[in-house]
C-alpha positions in Angstrom: -39.3 -1.8 73.0 -42.5 -1.3 74.8 -45.9 -0.5 73.2 -48.8 1.0 74.9 -52.5 0.3 74.4 -55.3 2.6 75.4 -58.1 0.5 76.9 -61.7 1.8 77.1 -64.7 0.0 78.6 -67.8 0.0 76.4 -71.3 0.6 77.7 -72.1 -3.1 77.3 -69.2 -4.1 79.5 -66.7 -5.2 76.9 -63.3 -3.6 76.4 -61.7 -2.0 73.3 -57.9 -1.8 72.9 -56.1 0.6 70.6 -52.3 0.7 70.3 -51.0 4.3 70.5 -47.9 3.7 68.2 -49.0 1.1 65.7 -52.2 0.3 63.8 -53.3 -2.5 66.2 -56.9 -2.7 67.4 -58.8 -5.5 69.2 -61.5 -6.1 71.8 -62.8 -8.6 74.3 -65.9 -9.2 76.3 -63.9 -9.6 79.5 -60.6 -8.1 80.7 -58.9 -11.5 80.4 -60.3 -12.1 76.9 -59.1 -8.6 75.8 -55.6 -9.2 77.3 -55.3 -12.5 75.4 -56.6 -10.7 72.2 -54.0 -8.0 72.6 -51.2 -10.5 72.9 -52.5 -12.4 69.8 -52.9 -9.1 67.8 -49.4 -8.0 68.7 -47.9 -11.4 67.7 -49.7 -11.2 64.4 -48.7 -7.6 63.7 -45.0 -8.3 64.4 -45.0 -11.8 62.8 -42.0 -11.0 60.5 -40.1 -8.5 62.7 -38.8 -8.3 66.3 -41.7 -8.3 68.8 -41.9 -5.7 71.6 -40.4 -6.7 75.0 -43.4 -5.4 76.9 -47.1 -4.4 76.3 -48.5 -1.7 78.6 -52.3 -1.6 79.0 -53.6 1.8 80.0 -57.2 1.7 81.2 -59.0 5.0 80.4 -62.0 5.6 82.5 -64.5 8.2 81.6 -66.9 9.1 84.5 -69.5 11.8 84.7 -70.4 13.0 88.2 -73.7 14.8 89.0 -73.3 18.2 90.5 -75.5 18.6 93.6 
């Protein structure tokens, strides 16, 4: 089983992670911290049941371009 997280970068530079199939949310100030927090949150959420075999992180980038 694979679960997918939607990752967004906040204006302050931190990252927010939201699982698309389970009620799992976490964040981190850096990419590495957010990755570690996702793994910890998934382990805690599935503490009494089989854990996913993979975690996919999908970075969502919202960019606004000026029209000349």
